[in-house]
Backbone bond lengths (Angstrom), bond angles and torsions (degrees), N, CA, C in turn:
res aa  C-N    CA-C-N  psi(-1)  N-CA   C-N-CA  omega(-1)  CA-C   N-CA-C  phi
1 M - - - 1.456 - - 1.532 109.29 -
2 T 1.323 116.61 135.11 1.453 121.92 -179.29 1.526 109.92 -84.03
3 S 1.337 115.99 134.93 1.461 119.57 -178.26 1.529 110.77 -82.94
4 V 1.306 115.24 164.69 1.468 121.27 178.29 1.525 109.88 -59.67
5 N 1.308 117.64 -41.85 1.469 121.06 -179.62 1.529 111.53 -63.04
6 E 1.335 117.03 -35.90 1.465 119.88 177.38 1.531 110.98 -66.80
7 Y 1.337 116.76 -39.80 1.466 120.69 175.69 1.532 111.06 -63.43
8 L 1.313 116.52 -43.92 1.470 120.30 179.90 1.532 111.38 -63.72
9 K 1.322 117.55 -39.00 1.457 120.61 176.95 1.525 110.58 -64.95
10 L 1.330 117.11 -41.91 1.459 121.34 177.41 1.538 110.87 -60.52
11 I 1.323 116.03 -43.06 1.468 120.04 177.89 1.522 110.39 -63.22
12 D 1.329 117.86 -47.31 1.462 121.38 179.37 1.522 111.95 -60.19
13 D 1.329 117.21 -41.85 1.469 120.94 178.71 1.529 111.29 -64.88
14 T 1.320 116.40 -41.02 1.468 120.44 178.83 1.524 110.50 -62.62
15 I 1.314 117.17 -42.75 1.474 120.99 179.00 1.525 109.98 -65.31
16 A 1.336 116.85 -46.14 1.465 120.85 -177.50 1.522 112.03 -62.35
17 N 1.323 118.00 -34.34 1.460 121.86 -177.28 1.530 112.88 -101.64
18 G 1.304 116.69 7.61 1.456 121.01 -175.23 1.517 113.61 -77.19
19 R 1.320 114.28 174.83 1.459 122.60 -176.75 1.531 112.92 -73.05
20 Y 1.326 116.62 -32.28 1.465 121.23 -176.22 1.516 110.78 -111.32
21 K 1.309 115.85 146.88 1.459 121.62 178.42 1.520 109.19 -115.86
22 A 1.304 116.16 143.12 1.457 121.35 -177.88 1.525 111.10 -90.76
23 D 1.326 116.56 61.98 1.462 119.97 174.22 1.531 108.73 -143.63
24 W 1.350 116.07 154.65 1.463 121.20 -173.04 1.520 112.90 -65.17
25 S 1.323 118.39 -34.15 1.467 119.00 -179.24 1.533 110.47 -64.23
26 F 1.320 117.26 -39.67 1.459 119.96 176.94 1.524 110.68 -68.31
27 L 1.329 116.18 -48.00 1.463 120.01 -176.84 1.523 112.30 -63.31
28 S 1.328 118.19 -38.64 1.468 119.90 -179.06 1.527 112.18 -70.21
29 A 1.328 117.79 -23.44 1.461 120.86 177.86 1.531 112.34 -86.51
30 H 1.331 116.40 -10.14 1.464 121.39 -177.09 1.528 110.05 -80.03
31 K 1.326 116.45 126.99 1.467 121.33 -179.89 1.527 109.81 -75.44
32 I 1.337 115.95 133.49 1.458 120.81 175.84 1.526 107.83 -73.36
33 P 1.314 118.73 129.75 1.467 120.47 -177.03 1.536 112.10 -66.11
34 D 1.321 115.29 149.67 1.467 121.11 -178.71 1.522 112.18 -59.41
35 W 1.331 118.07 -35.72 1.462 120.46 -177.93 1.519 111.12 -60.76
36 Y 1.340 117.41 -29.26 1.458 120.33 -178.33 1.531 111.11 -63.04
37 Y 1.330 116.57 -40.09 1.459 120.01 -178.82 1.526 111.62 -69.65
38 K 1.312 117.21 -28.06 1.466 120.51 178.68 1.525 111.50 -80.97
39 A 1.301 117.80 -22.31 1.465 123.02 -177.52 1.515 110.48 -93.60
40 K 1.311 115.91 45.86 1.454 122.70 -171.91 1.520 115.30 -47.87
41 F 1.285 118.20 -55.63 1.456 120.01 -170.16 1.522 113.47 -102.33
42 G 1.310 117.22 -44.70 1.457 120.59 -173.34 1.506 114.27 -57.72
43 I 1.315 117.12 -47.51 1.467 119.50 -178.45 1.523 110.71 -70.93
44 F 1.320 116.27 -32.89 1.460 120.46 178.70 1.525 110.48 -62.81
45 I 1.313 116.59 -48.22 1.456 120.54 -179.88 1.519 110.59 -70.97
46 H 1.319 117.41 -37.79 1.467 120.35 -179.47 1.526 110.63 -58.97
47 W 1.327 117.37 -41.94 1.461 120.56 -179.22 1.518 112.75 -92.38
48 G 1.319 118.37 -9.63 1.451 120.97 -169.92 1.510 116.62 -95.08
49 I 1.318 118.69 -68.79 1.452 121.54 -172.46 1.521 108.82 -113.20
50 Y 1.323 115.12 120.55 1.459 120.50 -179.59 1.518 110.39 -104.85
51 G 1.289 116.98 153.72 1.456 121.86 173.08 1.514 114.38 71.18
52 T 1.311 118.28 22.64 1.456 119.83 178.05 1.524 109.56 -89.13
53 T 1.315 114.67 162.95 1.456 120.72 176.23 1.519 108.79 -121.72
54 P 1.313 117.25 158.00 1.458 118.67 178.00 1.528 110.64 -62.20
55 W 1.305 115.54 144.78 1.452 120.99 173.30 1.518 107.41 -88.09
56 K 1.333 117.98 172.42 1.467 120.49 -177.66 1.521 112.66 -62.30
57 Q 1.327 116.67 -17.47 1.465 121.89 179.99 1.520 107.51 -133.45
58 F 1.325 117.74 130.19 1.462 121.31 -178.17 1.521 112.09 -75.87
59 S 1.335 116.49 -42.23 1.461 118.25 -171.76 1.517 111.67 -149.40
60 E 1.319 113.85 170.51 1.453 123.42 174.65 1.517 106.98 -142.06
61 G 1.329 117.22 141.86 1.453 121.02 177.13 1.512 112.22 118.19
62 S 1.314 115.51 173.80 1.465 120.62 -175.43 1.530 112.65 -78.10
63 A 1.325 117.72 -19.74 1.470 120.15 179.11 1.518 109.85 -90.80
64 N 1.323 115.76 50.43 1.460 120.01 177.45 1.507 109.84 -69.38
65 N 1.291 114.71 150.02 1.455 120.90 -177.22 1.522 108.75 -112.18
66 S 1.310 116.50 107.89 1.461 120.10 -179.26 1.526 112.04 -83.72
67 E 1.330 117.85 -9.84 1.462 121.09 -176.78 1.524 113.61 -92.90
68 G 1.323 118.62 -5.38 1.457 120.95 -179.50 1.507 111.90 116.01
69 S 1.317 115.38 162.17 1.461 121.16 -170.67 1.521 114.41 -67.51
70 F 1.320 120.10 -20.78 1.455 120.49 -177.25 1.521 113.19 -88.17
71 K 1.303 117.85 8.95 1.463 121.94 178.10 1.527 111.70 -105.46
72 D 1.327 118.15 9.29 1.467 121.59 -175.41 1.523 114.42 -68.02
73 N 1.295 119.28 -12.06 1.462 120.89 -178.07 1.516 113.02 -95.36
74 D 1.298 117.67 -5.68 1.456 121.71 -170.01 1.528 112.95 -89.81
75 G 1.310 117.30 71.22 1.455 122.13 171.09 1.511 116.27 72.07
76 I 1.310 119.25 23.49 1.457 120.86 177.62 1.524 108.36 -84.67
77 N 1.325 116.60 130.35 1.463 121.50 177.22 1.524 108.66 -92.67
78 F 1.321 115.83 93.91 1.454 121.15 -178.23 1.519 111.17 -73.03
79 T 1.340 115.40 153.88 1.459 122.19 172.78 1.521 107.94 -120.95
80 S 1.316 116.02 177.70 1.465 120.50 179.01 1.532 111.83 -71.09
81 K 1.320 117.86 -7.42 1.466 121.32 178.85 1.528 112.04 -96.63
82 D 1.337 116.94 1.83 1.459 121.60 -179.98 1.522 109.87 -95.98
83 Y 1.324 115.46 124.84 1.461 122.27 179.86 1.518 109.49 -128.03
84 R 1.326 115.83 153.14 1.453 123.32 172.13 1.527 106.34 -125.53
85 F 1.333 116.43 145.35 1.458 120.77 -173.04 1.522 111.63 -125.30
86 T 1.327 115.14 147.87 1.456 123.05 170.33 1.523 106.98 -150.28
87 Y 1.323 116.69 166.27 1.466 120.93 -169.95 1.522 110.30 -137.03
88 K 1.352 115.76 140.58 1.462 120.12 177.16 1.525 109.90 -156.68
89 E 1.324 116.21 129.40 1.471 123.70 172.11 1.524 113.14 47.23
90 G 1.318 116.71 50.21 1.461 120.80 175.46 1.513 115.36 81.80
91 C 1.316 117.73 1.40 1.463 120.65 179.89 1.523 110.79 -119.34
92 L 1.300 114.68 141.13 1.456 121.21 174.23 1.522 107.68 -95.28
93 Y 1.320 116.66 134.88 1.456 121.45 174.08 1.523 106.84 -107.72
94 A 1.329 115.48 120.24 1.465 121.26 179.99 1.520 107.55 -116.13
95 F 1.332 116.44 130.92 1.457 121.48 -178.06 1.514 109.89 -116.44
96 C 1.335 116.36 117.20 1.460 120.91 172.54 1.520 106.05 -76.40
97 M 1.315 116.34 121.41 1.453 120.92 -170.80 1.528 114.21 -77.59
98 H 1.321 117.54 -19.14 1.472 120.34 -179.70 1.536 108.86 -150.95
99 P 1.339 117.64 75.66 1.466 119.47 -177.55 1.528 111.10 -67.46
100 D 1.329 116.38 128.94 1.464 119.14 -179.87 1.531 112.69 -129.64
101 S 1.320 116.78 9.88 1.467 120.95 174.14 1.524 107.34 -156.87
102 N 1.314 116.42 -174.65 1.463 119.73 177.88 1.532 111.67 -98.93
103 E 1.343 116.90 6.85 1.460 121.25 179.57 1.533 109.69 -116.78
104 F 1.341 115.23 136.96 1.455 121.37 -175.87 1.524 109.61 -134.45
105 C 1.320 116.48 144.75 1.455 121.67 174.75 1.523 108.48 -134.13
106 I 1.327 115.15 115.38 1.458 121.02 178.56 1.524 106.53 -98.13
107 R 1.308 116.29 101.15 1.462 122.08 -171.95 1.531 113.46 -68.77
108 S 1.309 117.39 -23.64 1.464 120.82 179.76 1.526 112.15 -73.18
109 L 1.299 117.49 -13.78 1.465 121.84 -176.11 1.525 110.44 -114.86
110 S 1.313 115.45 133.78 1.456 118.66 174.82 1.518 111.54 -130.34
111 K 1.332 116.85 -7.31 1.458 119.73 -178.58 1.522 110.32 -134.93
112 A 1.298 115.76 93.85 1.465 120.99 176.83 1.514 108.88 -125.94
113 E 1.299 115.66 143.42 1.455 121.47 -179.79 1.529 111.56 -86.39
114 H 1.332 115.19 -38.46 1.466 119.97 -172.86 1.527 108.56 -158.01
115 A 1.324 116.30 147.14 1.465 120.38 174.80 1.520 108.87 -138.63
116 E 1.319 115.08 141.55 1.461 120.07 172.14 1.518 107.50 -133.11
117 V 1.309 115.02 152.87 1.461 119.84 -178.77 1.520 108.16 -96.66
118 L 1.327 116.09 141.78 1.458 121.04 178.02 1.531 107.65 -87.06
119 G 1.292 117.27 128.51 1.460 120.74 -179.49 1.510 111.55 115.13
120 D 1.307 115.31 -162.45 1.455 122.99 -172.27 1.529 111.98 -92.23
121 Y 1.309 116.56 51.38 1.461 122.09 178.87 1.518 108.36 -135.21
122 T 1.332 116.31 166.01 1.451 121.93 179.24 1.519 108.84 -127.98
123 V 1.328 116.73 135.02 1.462 120.72 173.97 1.518 107.42 -75.32
124 T 1.335 116.71 123.21 1.467 120.89 179.02 1.526 111.90 -100.76
125 A 1.331 117.35 -20.74 1.462 121.47 176.49 1.518 108.80 -154.55
126 C 1.331 114.78 144.41 1.459 120.44 178.83 1.517 107.30 -153.29
127 G 1.324 116.52 129.84 1.456 118.45 -179.72 1.512 113.08 -160.98
128 N 1.335 114.14 153.02 1.454 122.11 177.57 1.525 108.45 -86.72
129 T 1.318 116.69 127.97 1.458 121.39 178.75 1.524 108.94 -129.81
130 A 1.322 116.38 174.49 1.463 120.61 176.91 1.525 111.27 -64.53
131 E 1.337 117.28 -27.86 1.474 121.83 179.07 1.524 112.26 -77.97
132 G 1.317 116.76 -27.04 1.459 121.27 -176.65 1.515 110.39 144.65
133 L 1.315 116.09 -166.59 1.459 120.99 178.32 1.520 108.98 -80.50
134 K 1.334 116.34 120.48 1.463 120.60 178.35 1.519 108.90 -102.92
135 I 1.330 115.05 131.75 1.461 122.35 -179.98 1.521 108.09 -129.37
136 V 1.334 115.76 133.96 1.464 121.61 175.03 1.522 107.02 -121.15
137 I 1.340 116.20 133.09 1.466 120.62 176.78 1.520 109.50 -110.88
138 D 1.323 116.69 168.20 1.462 122.08 -171.18 1.521 115.14 -66.44
139 R 1.323 118.86 -20.76 1.462 120.37 178.85 1.522 109.63 -162.32
140 Q 1.318 115.35 161.60 1.464 120.61 178.17 1.523 109.13 -70.75
141 P 1.333 117.72 135.31 1.464 119.66 177.90 1.531 111.81 -59.40
142 A 1.310 115.85 142.31 1.469 121.44 -178.00 1.521 111.87 -76.93
143 S 1.322 117.28 -9.88 1.463 121.81 -176.15 1.522 109.00 -128.39
144 D 1.330 115.54 160.16 1.461 119.08 174.53 1.528 111.10 -96.29
145 K 1.310 117.61 15.44 1.465 121.74 176.25 1.531 108.89 -71.31
146 P 1.333 118.58 156.89 1.466 120.86 -178.91 1.521 112.04 -55.70
147 L 1.316 114.17 143.26 1.464 121.85 178.41 1.522 107.39 -118.27
148 G 1.324 116.53 129.41 1.453 120.92 -174.48 1.510 113.50 -103.97
149 F 1.336 114.05 147.20 1.460 122.50 175.39 1.527 108.67 -125.11
150 K 1.318 116.01 137.58 1.455 122.40 173.04 1.520 106.32 -102.46
151 I 1.331 116.57 119.25 1.452 121.24 -170.63 1.533 110.37 -122.01
152 S 1.344 116.15 127.59 1.457 121.83 172.87 1.518 107.32 -91.39
153 L 1.308 116.70 121.89 1.462 121.58 -176.90 1.514 111.59 -89.65
154 L 1.331 116.36 147.26 1.459 120.98 172.59 1.523 108.40 -79.78
155 N 1.314 116.83 146.56 1.474 120.33 177.42 1.501 111.46 -76.09
């Protein structure tokens, strides 16, 4: 029978001799695979938010997907007006599919109590307008990957 210490040594040896190293210099030199850029939304949501349920509306914007939510990676040219929605524990999660500025308007929403941005950004302004929920963050995202907002809705 193999002891716990023998298993731990085997794990440590595998890590030490493995292909990847757990340090920033190695990770920053590692090229991001091309498939990652094509898998804009699906992989993000798959690894990101668990246990959510569909909201009353799947999406907003001209890049609507009539074939279902798992087809969002197949050559759709998203704009900053395209959003995808999901819901969990009283909060709506809205994802701008192609952020290109620090200002956002979610036209499907007109009554929100509070919004926060997911990631390393800060909401500097948030308000309900006739056009929809307007959110301003502290700076333009450095990437065109989806940007998520956690929104508390008013009853």
